[in-house]
Backbone bond lengths (Angstrom), bond angles and torsions (degrees), N, CA, C in turn:
res aa  C-N    CA-C-N  psi(-1)  N-CA   C-N-CA  omega(-1)  CA-C   N-CA-C  phi
1 R - - - 1.468 - - 1.508 113.21 -
2 R 1.405 113.95 -38.36 1.424 116.69 178.25 1.502 112.25 -67.86
3 Q 1.318 115.63 -39.55 1.440 119.87 -179.96 1.593 113.59 -60.95
4 E 1.322 111.28 -36.35 1.480 119.56 175.54 1.513 110.07 -63.57
5 R 1.319 115.61 -46.58 1.475 121.89 179.29 1.571 110.48 -62.50
6 D 1.372 113.48 -42.04 1.493 116.80 179.04 1.531 111.19 -62.29
7 R 1.337 116.70 -42.05 1.500 120.10 178.79 1.538 108.31 -61.53
8 F 1.340 116.93 -42.71 1.506 119.89 -179.75 1.492 109.24 -61.48
9 V 1.336 118.90 -48.00 1.483 120.14 -179.10 1.485 109.65 -62.22
10 E 1.323 121.10 -41.00 1.461 121.71 -179.24 1.484 109.18 -63.12
11 S 1.324 117.28 -42.76 1.497 117.29 -179.12 1.579 112.73 -66.89
12 V 1.308 115.76 -33.97 1.481 119.22 176.15 1.495 110.27 -64.99
13 F 1.273 118.50 -49.50 1.467 123.43 179.07 1.556 110.82 -60.31
14 R 1.329 117.00 -42.08 1.438 120.33 178.49 1.509 111.53 -64.81
15 A 1.383 116.14 -41.77 1.480 118.86 -179.32 1.500 114.19 -63.39
16 V 1.346 117.31 -33.97 1.461 120.36 179.19 1.539 113.27 -92.22
17 G 1.316 114.84 -4.80 1.462 117.99 174.64 1.539 113.90 80.87
18 L 1.301 116.83 26.54 1.454 118.90 -178.85 1.551 108.48 -104.57
19 P 1.334 115.96 143.70 1.468 116.73 174.94 1.517 109.84 -74.13
20 L 1.297 117.33 149.75 1.454 124.92 -179.97 1.542 109.70 -116.72
21 L 1.275 117.58 119.63 1.452 122.75 -179.45 1.555 109.94 -100.06
22 R 1.301 114.96 128.30 1.414 119.31 179.43 1.509 108.28 -114.77
23 A 1.334 118.66 132.50 1.467 122.88 -179.01 1.524 105.92 -141.29
24 R 1.333 113.29 148.85 1.499 117.87 179.40 1.494 107.53 -72.07
25 A 1.316 114.56 144.50 1.467 121.13 174.07 1.505 110.32 -68.94
26 R 1.327 116.29 128.12 1.470 122.02 -179.39 1.492 109.67 -130.24
27 H 1.394 113.08 166.71 1.472 123.34 176.91 1.538 107.10 -68.03
28 A 1.337 118.95 -37.56 1.465 121.88 -177.88 1.484 105.01 -153.52
29 Y 1.323 117.09 158.34 1.466 123.31 -175.61 1.540 108.31 -123.93
30 N 1.309 116.05 142.03 1.455 121.74 175.54 1.546 105.83 -92.09
31 V 1.326 114.40 127.20 1.497 119.14 -174.96 1.524 110.58 -61.49
32 V 1.340 118.16 -38.01 1.496 120.92 179.67 1.518 110.19 -63.33
33 E 1.354 117.65 -43.97 1.434 118.67 -179.19 1.502 113.84 -65.58
34 V 1.371 116.93 -40.33 1.418 123.54 178.60 1.531 107.84 -64.10
35 A 1.335 119.84 -42.54 1.425 121.59 -179.41 1.562 111.46 -64.86
36 A 1.358 115.52 -35.37 1.438 117.80 175.79 1.536 110.97 -69.08
37 L 1.327 120.02 -36.30 1.460 120.95 175.01 1.547 112.74 -61.96
38 V 1.324 114.56 -43.18 1.456 121.50 -178.40 1.548 107.46 -65.68
39 E 1.271 116.65 -46.82 1.470 122.11 -179.75 1.511 109.70 -59.40
40 G 1.363 117.04 -40.09 1.456 120.89 -178.39 1.550 110.38 -66.45
41 V 1.324 115.84 -35.02 1.485 118.75 -178.34 1.573 109.15 -78.28
42 L 1.317 116.73 -39.20 1.456 121.04 -176.07 1.562 110.44 -81.65
43 G 1.336 114.86 -32.37 1.477 119.19 -178.72 1.492 112.13 57.65
44 A 1.306 117.68 -125.43 1.465 124.46 -175.86 1.543 108.64 -74.35
45 E 1.270 116.03 -19.75 1.483 119.44 -178.98 1.479 113.53 -70.08
46 A 1.342 118.34 -16.21 1.426 122.00 -178.29 1.463 114.08 -56.77
47 P 1.314 120.03 125.59 1.499 117.92 176.91 1.485 113.07 -65.08
48 Q 1.286 116.99 139.02 1.462 120.75 176.40 1.481 109.83 -88.55
49 P 1.353 115.71 135.04 1.468 114.69 -179.04 1.519 112.26 -70.71
50 A 1.333 113.86 145.67 1.434 121.51 -179.64 1.528 108.55 -74.67
51 P 1.273 119.22 146.05 1.493 121.26 176.67 1.560 109.27 -53.07
52 S 1.296 115.97 131.15 1.503 117.79 -176.64 1.470 111.65 -85.13
53 T 1.314 121.10 -12.48 1.462 123.43 178.65 1.503 110.01 -137.66
54 A 1.316 113.44 142.05 1.468 119.92 178.19 1.534 107.72 -84.84
55 A 1.320 115.99 158.36 1.430 122.28 174.57 1.552 108.07 -66.29
56 P 1.304 117.60 141.92 1.508 116.06 177.09 1.509 111.69 -64.59
57 A 1.299 115.08 146.92 1.470 119.73 177.51 1.502 111.97 -65.38
58 E 1.292 116.88 150.37 1.452 120.12 179.30 1.500 109.38 -60.11
59 G 1.351 116.30 136.33 1.440 120.74 -179.91 1.539 111.55 84.91
60 A 1.314 119.48 -1.05 1.471 121.55 -178.35 1.544 107.74 -68.66
61 D 1.316 115.80 144.60 1.440 123.26 179.59 1.514 106.41 -69.13
62 L 1.351 115.91 121.18 1.476 122.27 -177.73 1.531 111.14 -61.88
63 D 1.376 116.46 -43.20 1.428 118.37 177.37 1.496 111.95 -56.21
64 A 1.310 117.41 -45.00 1.514 122.35 -177.05 1.550 107.22 -63.50
65 V 1.319 118.02 -39.36 1.450 121.29 -176.84 1.561 109.32 -67.89
66 L 1.367 115.56 -45.44 1.456 120.20 -178.90 1.530 110.43 -69.36
67 E 1.280 119.20 -28.30 1.442 123.58 177.44 1.498 111.27 -57.40
68 G 1.283 118.71 -38.63 1.437 124.81 178.95 1.513 111.31 -65.94
69 T 1.357 120.54 -24.69 1.427 121.25 179.70 1.522 114.70 -90.69
70 A 1.305 115.99 -2.34 1.498 120.52 -176.80 1.516 109.82 -61.23
71 Q 1.342 117.54 -33.99 1.437 117.28 -177.83 1.510 113.67 -65.22
72 D 1.338 118.04 -22.48 1.458 121.43 177.79 1.500 111.64 -66.93
73 D 1.401 115.26 -30.87 1.450 120.03 177.52 1.518 110.44 -66.47
74 D 1.312 118.21 -32.63 1.405 123.61 -179.73 1.481 115.39 -81.72
75 A 1.342 117.34 -4.43 1.492 121.63 -175.69 1.540 106.66 -65.99
76 P 1.320 116.03 143.42 1.441 120.24 178.29 1.470 113.59 -66.04
77 P 1.311 120.19 151.35 1.450 121.04 175.55 1.545 112.30 -63.71
78 A 1.322 116.30 159.36 1.448 120.86 175.32 1.536 107.70 -87.30
79 C 1.321 115.70 142.15 1.456 121.61 178.81 1.488 108.61 -59.54
80 P 1.370 118.86 130.83 1.468 118.99 179.45 1.545 114.95 -70.13
81 K 1.356 115.55 -17.56 1.446 118.26 177.69 1.505 116.13 -93.52
82 C 1.365 118.98 -42.42 1.457 119.05 -178.39 1.550 116.09 -120.27
83 G 1.383 115.65 -6.91 1.466 117.34 175.76 1.481 115.44 87.77
84 S 1.292 121.23 -4.57 1.479 125.24 178.31 1.559 111.62 -67.55
85 P 1.318 118.80 147.44 1.483 118.98 173.67 1.504 109.92 -65.27
86 M 1.321 117.47 128.29 1.432 121.93 -171.75 1.515 109.80 -81.05
87 V 1.329 116.00 166.75 1.494 125.78 179.10 1.497 110.23 -118.45
88 L 1.349 116.92 142.22 1.442 119.45 177.33 1.535 110.36 -78.49
89 R 1.359 115.43 126.96 1.487 120.65 -178.21 1.495 109.22 -126.44
90 T 1.374 116.00 163.87 1.449 121.39 177.84 1.507 106.50 -118.70
91 A 1.393 116.05 130.26 1.417 120.21 174.77 1.524 111.79 -66.75
92 R 1.339 115.22 134.77 1.451 117.91 -175.70 1.558 111.46 -99.95
93 R 1.307 116.88 -28.96 1.450 119.12 -177.05 1.474 111.59 -133.03
94 G 1.326 116.15 171.61 1.468 123.16 177.99 1.534 113.31 81.70
95 P 1.260 114.77 -171.72 1.472 122.26 -173.48 1.563 110.92 -65.99
96 S 1.331 115.88 -22.55 1.491 121.51 -177.41 1.542 110.94 -97.76
97 A 1.315 117.27 11.05 1.463 119.53 -177.82 1.523 113.24 -53.23
98 G 1.325 117.16 129.88 1.460 121.42 -179.07 1.539 115.53 93.29
99 S 1.324 114.44 -17.70 1.479 116.96 176.34 1.471 112.17 -82.67
100 T 1.300 118.63 153.10 1.455 123.49 -179.32 1.556 111.27 -98.49
101 F 1.310 113.85 153.62 1.447 119.76 -179.30 1.544 107.71 -153.48
102 W 1.257 118.20 163.24 1.462 123.63 175.13 1.514 107.66 -93.95
103 G 1.367 116.22 124.06 1.462 120.04 179.79 1.528 110.67 -123.74
104 C 1.297 114.66 155.41 1.460 117.94 -178.71 1.491 109.62 -75.58
105 P 1.346 115.52 135.72 1.484 119.99 177.99 1.521 113.66 -68.54
106 N 1.307 115.64 -14.68 1.466 120.80 177.65 1.501 114.97 -88.30
107 Y 1.326 119.56 13.00 1.433 125.22 174.89 1.508 109.77 -60.89
108 P 1.253 123.05 133.69 1.519 129.73 13.14 1.542 111.82 -94.08
109 R 1.363 121.90 -1.17 1.411 119.92 177.81 1.573 111.58 -64.29
110 C 1.267 114.55 -38.52 1.452 120.36 178.11 1.510 109.61 -119.91
111 R 1.299 119.70 130.05 1.454 118.66 -174.96 1.554 110.89 -113.55
112 G 1.329 113.22 35.71 1.530 118.76 179.31 1.518 110.31 -66.31
113 V 1.340 117.10 136.11 1.484 125.45 -179.36 1.496 109.15 -135.36
114 V 1.313 118.43 140.27 1.498 123.54 168.21 1.511 105.61 -128.33
115 R 1.308 117.19 127.47 1.466 122.27 -177.94 1.539 109.71 -98.06
């Protein structure tokens, strides 16, 4: 029954001219690996991201320009297992009780931790 459904889905995607990405079901996914899969399927068709920041105007105050990038330094680290932006948590029990650490927001599916 699943093979029949898969053939149907493949025919629909082929009919409308869309690429179909197949990936194994997993407990958690790594963002970098998924991006590589998508890029492999799309190839040169993959849209290139537009530059997110414009070049500073001539004569612009460098300190003022750099001040706008300070928030990037405060950005949470990416989860080493799935790539999601991590959240700051506080240990409640054990020898590390009271200390803070970066934990994956996808817990318990993903147990990525950065200390």
